[in-house]
N, C-alpha and C positions, 0 to 999 in steps of 0.2 A: 737534344733534350727529350723529344717525344719518343725516340727509339729507346732511350735509357729508361724512360718511365714505363714503357710497355714491358721491359724485362723485370720490373719489380713484381714480386708475388703479392698482388693486392686482391686477387679474386678468391672467394671461398671455394673449397673443393666440391666438385660435382659428385653425384652418387656413383658415377662410373669410376672416378678417381678413388673414391673411398673403397669401392669394391676391389679395385686392383691392388690397393695398399693392403687390404685384408688378405687377399690371396698371397701376397708376398710376406705375410706374417707381421705387418705393421699395424699394431693395435694400441689402444691406450692401456697401459699397465704400470702399476706402481709396486715396486718391490717392497716399499715400506708397509703397504697394506698387508702383504703376505707375511712379512716378518712380524708385524704387530699382531696379526691373527694367531700366529704360532705362539707368540709370547703369552697372549691371553689364554690360549689352550693350555700351556704349561701352568699358568697361574690357577686357572679354574680346576685343572686336574688335581693339583696339590691341595687346593682348598677342600674339595669334596672327597678325594681319595687319598690324601696325604697320610692320614692316620693308618689306613689299611696298608698302604705301601710301606710305611715305617714298620708295622708289625710283621709283614711278610719278609722284609729285608732282615729284620732282627731274628726271625726264626731261622732263615737260611744261614746267617752268620753263626748263630748259636749251635745249629746242627753241625755245621762244618768244623767248628772248634771242638765240639763235644766228641765227634767221631774221627778227629784227625789222627789219633793214635791207632785206630782200628782199621784204617783204610789201607788196603794193599796196593801200593803204588808201583806194581810191576808193569812191564811193558804191555802185557796183555790186558791189564785192568785199567790203565790210564784212560783209554777212550771211553770206557763205560762210566768212569767217575766224571769225566769231562761232560758227557752227554747228560748225566743226571743233574748236575748243577746248571747246565745250559737250559734244560727244561724248567728248572725252578726259577731262573732269571727271566725266561720268556713269560712266565706267569706274572712276573712283576712288571716288566717294561713293555710287554706287547700291547696292553690297552692304551698306554701313553703313545706309542708309535702309531697305532691305528687312529687315535684321535688327531694327532698332528698331520697325518697323511690326509685324512678327510678334510680338515680345516684348510690345508694348503690347496687341495684340489678344488674345494668349493670357492675359495677366495679367488683363485685364478679364473674359474668358470664365470663367476659373477662379473669379473672385469672384462673378459674377452669373449665369453661364450665358447661354444665348442668350435675349435679352430685346429685344422690339420693342414699345414702348408709345407710342401717339399721345397718350395722356392727359398724359404728361410734357411734351408740347409745347403743350398747350392754355394760352391766356392766363389768368392768375389776377389778378383785379382787386385782390386783397388785397396784391399786390406794389406797388400804387400808393399804398397807405396809408402816410403818413409815420411814423405811430406804430409800425406793423408793421415798417417799415424800420429804425427805431431799435432795436427789440427784436431784429431779426436781427443788427444790427451788434454789439450787446453780449450776444449769446446765448452759451451754453456752446460751441456749435460754432465761433463766431468766435474766442472766447478760445482754444479748442484749436488752431485754425489759426495764430493769432498765436504761441502758445507753441511750436508745432512749428517755425515759421519761425525764431524766435529761437534755438532749440536747434540747428537745422541750421547756421545761420550761425556760432554759437559753436563747434560741433564741428569744422566744416570749417576755420574760422579757427585754432583751436587746433592741429589736425593740421598745417596748412601751416606755422604758426609753429614748432612743435616740430621738424618735419623740417628746415626751413631753419636753425634755430638749431643743430641737431645737426651740420650739415654746412657751417656758415658758413666755417670755416677752409679748406675744400676749394674754395671758389669762386674764390679769387685765382689758384691755379695753373692754372685752366682756360684762362686767356688765352694760356698757352704751349703748349697742346696742339692737336692737329689737330681739324678741324671734326667728323670722324666720332667722335672720342673725346668731344668736348663733347656732341654729340647723344646718344651712348650714355649718358653720365652723366646728362644731363637726363631721358632716357627712364626710366632706372632710378629716379631720384628721384621723377618723376611717378608711376610705378607704385606706389612705396611709399606716396605720399600717397593715391593712388586706392584701394589695398587697405585702408588703415586707415580711410579714409572709408567704404568699402563696408561694413565691419564695423559701423560706427556707424549707417549708414543702414538696414541690415537689422534691427538691434535696434529702431530707431525705427519702422520700418514695421510690425513685428510688434506693437509696443505700440499703434500707431495703429489697426491692424486690430481688435485686441481692444477698443479704446475705441469704434470705429465700430459693432461688433456690440452692445456694451452700450448705446450710444445708440439703435441701431435697435430693440432689444428694449424699451427704455424708452418710445420713442415709440409703439410698437405696443400697449402695455398698454391695457387696457379697464377702464372702471368696472364695478362689479358689475351695475348696471342694464343696461349695454350687453351684457354677457355673457348676462344673462337674456333680453333681447330677441332676440339672435342665436340663442340656443338654441331659443327658441320658433319663430323663422322656419325653422330647419333641421329641427327635429323636429316642429313643428306644435303648436298649442295643446293642452294636456293634456286639456281637456274634449272637444275635437273628436276627438282620437285615441281617447279612451275611447268616444265615441259610435260612431266607425267600427268599433272592435273589437267593440262590442256588436252592431252590425248584421251584421258578418261572422259572429259566433258564431251569431246567429239564423238567418242564411241557411244556414250549415253544418248547424245543427240541423234545419232544414226538409228539406234534402237527405237527411240521415240518416233522418228519419222517413219519407220517401218510399220508402226502401229496405226498411223493416220488413215491408210486405206480401209481399215476395219471399222472406222468410226461411223456412227449414224448421222452425225451432224457436227459442224464446226461453228461455234458461237464466236462472233468477232466484235471488236470495239467501235469502229470497223477497221481502223488502220494500225493501231498500236498493239492490240492484243488478239490472241486467237486461242480457243480452248476446244479440243476435240473430245466429244462424248460418245460413249458406246453403251448400248443397253441390250441385254439378252434376258428376256422375261423369265426364262426357265432357270437361268444360272445366277442372276443378279437380283438382289433385293431393291436396288436403285441404280440409276445410270452412273457410270464410272468415267473419270477423267483419264484418258489414255495418252494425251499429249497437250502441252500448253507452251506458250512462249510470248515474248514481247518483241516489238520492232522487227529486226531481221528474221528472228526465229518465227515470229507470227507470219511474216510473208512467206517463208518456206512452207509452213504448215498449210496455208491457204493454197499455195501452188500445188502441193501434193494432193490436197483434197480435190481441187478442180480437175487434176489429171486423172483421178480415179472416180470421179463422179460423186463425190461426197458433198451434200448440200452445205452451203454457207448461209448462216442466219445472223443478221446484225441485231445485237441487243447489248447496248453498252453496260447497263446495270448488271445483267446476269454475267456477262463476260468478265467484268471487273471483280464481282463476288467470287466467281469460280477460280479466277487466277490468283486472288489473294488468299483464299481460305482452303482450297482443296489441292492436295499434292497429287502428283501423277501416280495412278494406281489406286487412288482412294475413291469411294463412292461419294456422291454429293450429299450435303447435310439436308435435314428435313425441311429447313426454312426455304430451300430452293426447289423442293419437289414440284410445287404447283407451277412455277415459272418454267422449269425445264420440261415438265409434262406438256405445257402449252406449245413449246418450241418443237418437241418431238411429234406432237399431234399435227402441227402445221406441216412438218416435213413429210410425215406419212401420207397426208392428204395430197401433197404435191407429187410424191413419188411412192406409190404403194409398194410395200415390201412384204415378202412372205413372213408370216408370224413364226417366232421361235418358241 
């Protein structure tokens, strides 16, 4: 039971797992957001530029019909005629294509950011597995796509039917109106259908994006064992890290012990603490702690001090204050100036030293 529980993907994805997934091209992306943005682009383009588009199309059709009898359709002239009308059509549809291209690009960038992954293009032999293919066909993702397609068809079909049904009685009088009025009426009806459809598609796209994010987070989940292994890889084996820290502490301790012979005095507790002080009048504004320790380290400091003739002075209050408040390499605080000065003066009286 415990082993089976560990295999369940219950752990949230780590930053490393997310980075690896992104490198493989796995990101949160909703196709519905892209298609909805393109539909809105179509709709807005025809709202603001539909009249101009209609006039330009009308001019091209009128020109082609008016000059149809005068065009020389010889083999040599056909490419020139084709290029002429192609340029005219580009003037009509190119703004729409540019708008849709920009919308599609921006929508994808907003969802995924700038992403270039060659791993997503690498061939995967699991795709050739028939059983895997069947699982993909009947997967939750496939069911989701099928349900979305059916909902979209149903929504658009209902909107078109409701709009036509509501204005059915107005269709028959259109035969007696001018072409401009008919086109204007059809344009307004199409706009209503498009607006209602856009509302439905926006809601569907937001729901799909939420589902895609949920699905993405679910697929990235890790088992408890995977999380432990990745934590070991990122942080290192605990035993190795402990050994490294032990070696680093020993090296720091050796460097500190090498500084003790340079001390002017070692202030003791007398048995539990030892703090080595150094003072060079020309180089230091105040005495500096160059070594300190408690218990075993304190005994080592005192032993090295005795070996090199560094005086030991017992002062419980000063030793405790220095040990608790001053780190190695720092100068003593002003509140201890007087007490330390008295200790140094006592040491200098006992063993005169050349002034620096």
